C-alpha positions in Angstrom: 20.4 -17.1 -19.2 21.6 -13.3 -18.8 21.7 -12.8 -22.6 18.2 -13.3 -23.0 17.2 -10.5 -20.6 16.2 -7.3 -22.3 19.2 -4.9 -22.3 17.3 -1.9 -21.4 14.1 -1.4 -18.9 12.1 1.3 -18.0 10.4 1.6 -14.4 7.8 3.9 -14.1 7.5 4.3 -10.2 9.9 4.5 -7.2 8.0 2.6 -4.8 8.8 -0.7 -3.1 7.4 -2.6 -6.6 10.3 -0.1 -8.7 12.9 0.0 -6.5 13.2 -3.8 -5.6 12.8 -4.5 -9.3 15.2 -2.2 -10.3 18.1 -3.5 -8.0 17.0 -7.3 -8.7 17.7 -6.7 -12.3 20.4 -4.5 -12.0 22.1 -7.5 -9.9 21.4 -9.8 -12.1 22.1 -8.6 -15.6 24.9 -5.7 -15.3 24.7 -5.3 -18.7 21.0 -4.0 -18.5 20.7 -0.2 -18.2 17.6 0.4 -16.0 15.9 3.8 -16.0 13.5 4.5 -13.0 11.2 7.6 -13.3 9.1 9.5 -11.0 7.8 12.8 -10.0 9.8 12.8 -7.2 13.2 11.7 -5.4 12.5 8.5 -3.1 11.3 8.3 -0.3 8.4 9.9 -2.4 6.5 11.5 0.3 3.0 10.5 -1.0 3.6 7.3 -2.2 1.9 4.1 -1.3 5.1 3.0 -0.1 6.3 5.7 2.2 4.7 6.4 5.9 6.2 6.1 9.8 5.2 2.6 9.8 4.1 -0.7 7.8 3.5 -4.2 9.5 4.9 -7.5 8.6 2.9 -10.0 9.4 3.1 -13.9 8.3 -0.5 -14.4 9.3 -2.0 -15.7 6.2 -4.4 -18.7 5.4 -3.0 -18.4 1.8 -0.2 -20.9 2.3 1.7 -19.1 -0.6 1.7 -15.8 0.5 2.7 -17.4 4.1 5.6 -18.9 3.2 6.9 -15.5 1.0 5.8 -13.5 4.1 8.1 -15.7 6.6 11.0 -15.4 4.0 10.8 -11.3 3.6 10.3 -11.3 6.9 13.4 -13.1 7.7 15.4 -10.9 4.9 14.5 -7.7 6.5 15.2 -8.9 10.2 18.8 -10.0 8.9 19.5 -7.3 6.8 21.9 -5.2 8.8 20.9 -1.9 7.1 17.5 -2.4 7.7 17.5 -4.0 10.7 17.3 -1.0 12.6 14.6 0.1 11.3 12.7 -3.2 11.9 10.9 -3.7 15.8 9.5 -7.0 16.4 6.4 -6.3 19.1 3.4 -8.5 17.7 0.6 -7.4 16.0 -2.5 -8.2 18.0 -6.0 -8.8 15.8 -9.3 -8.2 17.1 -12.9 -8.7 16.3 -16.2 -7.5 17.7 -17.1 -11.3 17.9 -20.5 -10.8 15.6 -21.2 -13.5 13.2 -19.9 -12.9 9.6 -17.2 -13.7 7.1 -14.3 -11.7 8.9 -15.3 -13.9 12.2 -14.7 -16.8 10.3 -11.5 -15.4 9.0 -10.2 -14.6 11.9 -11.4 -17.8 13.7 -9.0 -19.6 10.8 -6.5 -17.2 11.5 -6.1 -18.4 15.4 -6.7 -22.0 14.4 -3.6 -21.6 12.1 -1.6 -20.2 14.8 -2.5 -22.8 17.2 -1.3 -25.4 15.1 1.6 -24.1 13.7 3.2 -22.0 16.2 4.5 -22.8 19.9 2.3 -21.7 22.4 5.1 -19.2 23.2 4.8 -17.1 20.2 0.8 -15.9 20.5 -1.2 -15.3 23.2 -5.1 -15.2 23.7 -7.2 -12.6 24.1 -10.8 -13.5 25.3 -12.4 -10.1 26.8 -12.3 -6.6 26.3 -10.6 -6.3 29.6 -7.8 -8.5 28.5 -7.5 -6.3 25.3 -7.4 -3.5 27.0 -4.9 -4.9 29.7 -2.8 -5.9 26.9 -2.7 -2.7 25.2 -2.3 -0.8 28.4 -1.0 -2.5 31.4 -2.8 -4.6 34.1 -2.6 -1.9 36.7 -4.9 0.7 34.1 -8.7 0.0 34.2 -11.0 0.6 31.1 -12.8 3.4 31.1 -16.4 3.3 30.8 -17.7 5.7 27.7 -21.2 4.7 27.3 -20.2 2.6 24.5 -23.9 0.7 23.9 -21.8 -2.3 22.3 -18.2 -3.2 22.9 -16.2 -3.6 19.6 -12.9 -4.8 20.8 -13.9 -8.4 22.6 -11.7 -11.0 21.4 -8.2 -11.2 19.8 -5.1 -12.8 19.6 -1.1 -11.3 19.3 0.9 -13.4 17.1 4.6 -12.4 18.5 6.3 -12.8 15.1 4.6 -9.9 13.7 6.7 -6.8 13.2 6.5 -2.7 12.9 9.2 -1.1 10.6 9.6 2.4 9.3 8.8 2.2 6.1 10.3 5.8 4.8 13.8 4.8 6.4 13.5 1.1 4.5 12.6 2.9 1.3 15.6 5.2 1.6 18.2 2.2 2.1 16.8 0.8 -1.1 17.0 4.0 -3.0 20.7 4.2 -1.8 21.5 0.7 -2.8 20.0 1.7 -6.4 21.9 4.7 -6.9 24.8 2.7 -5.9 24.6 0.7 -8.7 26.2 1.6 -12.0 23.8 0.3 -14.6 20.4 2.2 -12.8 19.7 5.7 -13.6 16.9 8.0 -11.6 15.3 10.4 -14.0 13.0 12.5 -11.3 11.2 15.8 -11.7 9.0 15.3 -14.3 6.2 13.1 -14.4 5.8 10.4 -17.2 2.6 11.9 -19.3 2.3 8.3 -21.7 3.7 5.5 -22.9 5.1 5.4 -26.0 3.9 3.0 -28.8 5.4 1.5 -32.0 3.6 2.5 -35.6 1.4 -0.4 -35.4 0.8 0.4 -31.7 1.5 -3.2 -30.3 4.4 -2.9 -28.9 5.5 -0.4 -25.7 9.1 1.2 -26.8 9.2 3.8 -24.2 7.4 6.6 -22.3 7.1 10.5 -23.2 7.5 12.8 -20.0 5.1 16.0 -19.5 7.9 18.0 -21.2 7.8 16.4 -24.2 11.0 14.1 -23.6 11.2 10.9 -24.7 13.0 7.7 -23.4 13.0 4.4 -25.1 13.8 1.0 -23.8 13.4 -2.6 -25.1 10.8 -3.0 -22.1 8.9 -1.1 -20.2 7.4 -1.9 -16.3 4.1 -0.2 -15.1 4.8 -0.1 -11.3 3.1 3.3 -10.3 0.9 1.9 -8.1 -2.6 3.9 -7.7 -1.5 6.2 -10.2 -0.9 3.4 -12.9 -4.4 4.1 -14.2 -3.0 6.9 -16.1 -0.9 4.1 -18.2 -2.9 1.6 -18.3 -6.6 0.9 -19.0 -7.1 -1.2 -15.8 -10.9 -1.2 -15.8 -11.6 -4.4 -14.8 -8.3 -5.1 -12.6 -8.4 -3.0 -9.8 -8.9 0.7 -8.6 -7.4 3.4 -6.4 -9.0 4.2 -2.8 -8.0 6.4 0.2 -7.3 5.2 3.4 -7.8 7.8 6.0 -4.5 8.0 8.3 -4.3 10.3 11.7 -1.4 11.1 14.0 -1.4 11.5 17.6 1.5 13.0 19.5 2.4 11.6 22.6 4.1 12.9 25.7 8.0 11.7 26.4 6.5 9.7 29.3 3.9 8.2 26.8 5.9 7.4 24.0 8.2 5.8 26.8 5.5 3.7 27.8 3.9 2.8 24.2 7.0 2.4 22.0 7.1 -1.4 22.4 3.5 -2.3 22.3 2.5 -4.5 19.3 0.1 -2.9 16.8 -3.6 -3.8 17.3 -6.3 -4.0 14.2 -10.0 -4.7 14.7 -10.8 -6.9 11.8 -14.5 -5.9 12.2 -13.9 -2.3 12.2 -10.7 -1.4 10.2 -9.3 0.5 13.1 -5.5 0.3 13.6 -3.3 1.3 16.3 0.3 1.1 15.2 3.1 0.9 17.6 4.1 4.3 18.1 7.4 5.7 15.9 9.1 9.0 16.7 6.8 9.7 19.2 3.5 9.4 16.9 0.7 7.3 17.6 -0.9 6.2 14.0 -3.9 5.2 13.4 -5.9 4.7 10.3 -9.5 3.7 9.4 -9.0 0.4 6.6 -11.6 0.6 4.0 -11.7 0.5 0.1 -15.0 2.6 -0.3 -13.3 5.7 -0.8 -12.4 6.3 -4.9 -11.8 9.4 -7.0 -13.3 9.3 -10.1 -11.5 11.2 -12.3 -11.7 11.9 -16.2 -8.1 10.4 -18.0 -6.6 10.2 -21.5 -7.4 6.9 -22.7 -3.7 5.4 -22.6 -4.8 3.3 -25.3 -5.6 6.3 -27.5 -4.9 9.8 -26.2 -7.3 11.3 -28.2 -9.9 9.7 -26.1 -11.0 9.9 -22.5 -12.0 7.3 -20.0 -12.9 7.6 -16.2 -11.2 5.7 -13.2 -10.2 6.3 -9.8 -7.0 8.4 -9.3 -5.2 9.7 -6.6 -5.5 13.2 -4.9 -3.0 13.4 -2.2 -2.1 16.5 0.4 0.5 17.5 -2.3 -2.1 18.3 -4.8 -4.3 19.8 -2.0 -2.4 21.2 1.1 -5.6 21.9 3.1 -6.9 18.4 2.8 -7.7 16.8 6.0 -10.0 14.2 7.3 -13.7 14.4 6.8 -15.7 15.2 9.7 -17.3 11.6 9.9 -14.3 9.5 9.7 -12.6 11.8 12.5 -15.6 11.5 14.6 -15.8 7.4 14.1 -11.7 6.8 14.8 -12.2 9.1 18.0 -15.3 6.8 19.1 -13.5 4.1 18.7 -10.4 5.5 20.7 -12.6 6.5 23.8 -13.1 2.6 24.1 -9.8 1.4 23.3 -7.0 4.2 23.7 -9.3 6.7 25.7 -7.0 9.4 27.1 -6.0 10.1 23.5 -9.0 10.1 22.1 -10.1 13.9 22.2 -6.5 15.0 21.8 -5.8 16.7 18.5 -4.1 15.2 15.5 -0.7 16.5 14.5 -1.3 15.8 11.5 -3.8 13.7 9.0 -3.5 12.3 5.7 -4.8 10.0 2.6 -3.0 6.9 2.0 -3.5 5.8 -1.7 -3.9 2.4 -2.2 -4.2 -0.1 -5.5 -6.4 -2.5 -4.6 -7.0 -5.5 -7.4 -10.5 -7.1 -7.8 -9.5 -10.3 -6.1 -6.8 -9.0 -3.2 -4.0 -10.6 -5.1 -1.1 -8.7 -7.1 -0.8 -7.9 -10.5 2.5 -8.9 -11.8 2.1 -10.0 -15.3 2.6 -9.2 -18.9 -0.1 -7.2 -20.5 -2.5 -9.2 -22.3 -2.7 -7.1 -25.5 1.0 -4.9 -25.6 4.1 -6.9 -26.2 7.3 -5.4 -23.8 4.7 -3.7 -21.1 4.7 -5.5 -18.3 2.9 -4.8 -14.7 4.3 -4.5 -11.3 1.5 -2.8 -9.1 -1.8 -4.1 -7.5 -0.3 -4.0 -4.0 -3.8 -4.2 -2.6 -2.8 -3.2 1.2 -0.5 -6.1 1.5 2.7 -5.8 -0.9 5.0 -3.9 1.4 6.0 -6.9 3.5 7.6 -8.5 0.2 9.9 -6.0 -0.3 13.1 -8.0 -0.7 11.0 -10.3 -2.8 9.2 -8.0 -5.0 11.9 -7.4 -7.6 12.6 -11.3 -7.8 8.7 -12.1 -8.4 9.1 -9.2 -11.4 12.3 -10.4 -12.7 10.9 -14.2 -12.9 7.6 -13.0 -14.2 9.6 -11.3 -17.3 11.5 -14.4 -17.6 8.5 -16.5 -17.9 9.9 -18.4 -14.4 7.3 -18.0 -12.1 5.7 -21.3 -10.7 2.5 -21.7 -12.4 0.8 -20.7 -8.7 2.0 -17.4 -8.5 1.9 -16.7 -12.3 -2.1 -17.5 -12.2 -2.6 -15.7 -8.8 -0.7 -12.2 -10.2 -2.1 -12.4 -13.6 -4.0 -9.9 -15.6 -6.8 -13.0 -16.1 -7.5 -13.8 -12.9 -8.6 -10.4 -12.0 -11.9 -11.1 -13.7 -12.8 -13.1 -10.7 -13.5 -10.5 -8.5 -14.3 -10.9 -4.6 -13.1 -9.4 -1.1 -10.0 -8.5 -0.3 -9.8 -11.3 2.9 -5.9 -10.6 2.4 -6.1 -7.6 4.1 -9.6 -8.3 6.1 -11.6 -6.4 3.9 -15.3 -6.7 3.1 -17.2 -5.7 0.1 -19.0 -1.7 0.7 -20.3 0.6 -1.2 -18.0 2.8 -3.4 -18.1 6.4 -2.2 -16.8 9.2 -4.2 -13.7 11.0 -2.2 -14.6 14.7 -2.9 -17.9 14.2 -1.9 -16.6 13.1 1.7 -13.7 15.1 1.8 -13.3 18.3 3.8 -10.7 21.4 2.4 -10.7 24.5 3.3 -9.6 25.3 -0.5 -11.8 23.0 -2.3 -8.6 22.4 -4.5 -9.2 20.3 -7.8 -5.8 19.7 -9.4 -5.4 19.1 -12.7 -4.5 15.4 -14.3 -3.2 15.2 -17.6 -5.1 18.1 -19.0 -8.3 17.1 -16.8 -9.8 18.8 -14.1 -11.7 16.7 -11.3 -14.3 18.3 -9.6 -16.3 15.6 -7.8 -17.1 13.3 -11.0 -16.7 16.2 -13.2 -14.4 17.3 -15.1 -13.2 20.4 -17.5 -10.0 20.4 -19.6 -7.0 22.0 -18.5 -3.4 22.0 -19.9 -1.0 20.1 -17.1 -0.7 18.6 -13.9 -0.5 15.3 -12.2 0.1 13.6 -9.2 3.3 11.6 -7.9 4.1 8.0 -8.7 4.7 5.5 -6.5 
């Protein structure tokens, strides 16, 4: 019942979790006041939710995620304001055909689509030449680049998948929130810490970096990879950096490739996206790059603790891809997209993602603090659920999530660590972000009074990153 829901809510973070939750609460409970707090006005420039493109794919072996992904995609596709930013060009999943867990996963995905979809909804690619022709055209011959082993050997395309313009869709959701009389945005000054009662058992609000205090009956942490500033998440999730490069296409190239499917290689982690706005986006999927940072302990500000924490281009404008990552991207492009492989990148960045210990989201009450709820842990596959995320969060607050989803997204479930096969990840040894980062300035911004220098820190006074 509406009267049972809290009359005031603070949401930290204006990404897909935060905006979807705010909109759902405002619509279900018009008498509830919702305050969304972020350092920047959405779409937040370096937020996890904002980029030129995201992929909508229902290719899950997990039947719960598969059904939810299909529902969310249908809602987006049939939304008049979102549909202009939706491009149903398919998604091609490739492998190097070497034995291993990712090949087994790929085979399971292919078998699932064979069983559940009409033949017209997918096509199989059984050789490197077939993959190359599918990406380019049948008149283009693959160029021999001296590769000892071809990495793009087998694949299939799911034609149901789509690419979306993530930034414009986030803007649509922000505008919808602004149109709601019971949603207020507080942007420009980030949250410094949570506010607790005298017994330190119940969340009562937040304190901003300028010492302003906002109180509410419940606080929702939806800050993505920045969440570790507000909640100790030692065994639940960590922030990791995904390197992205953009290549400017010529007008004729853009015309040719604007309708290609997104291509991903599960074995190597390389993604090539459907171009949007003349830019070809390429990323290297990884969970290894972490930025160990000393933060104030969220449960006791007099203490400190360490966690991986984002360092974006807004912190260090001179930040660019490490040479080894750039070379690995270019080397693989020479096999699959050779005519752009040596072209200068028009821009590069790292997208900071929050990765849970098992790939499932973190949508649950905090186990120790009352009136504190978590809506984070996207693990590289949450964006596609944009229209449903708020429903999940509100149902979780009300205790109405199905038992399956409540367990899947619980705090306790994250103690069962495993590889994130939901987004095609294998466990690899973590690497320190700043040890591989190439920066002409060597900038190390501060975070809540702690300065990053690799894994070493010295006390400072102010500063932190944007929330998502």
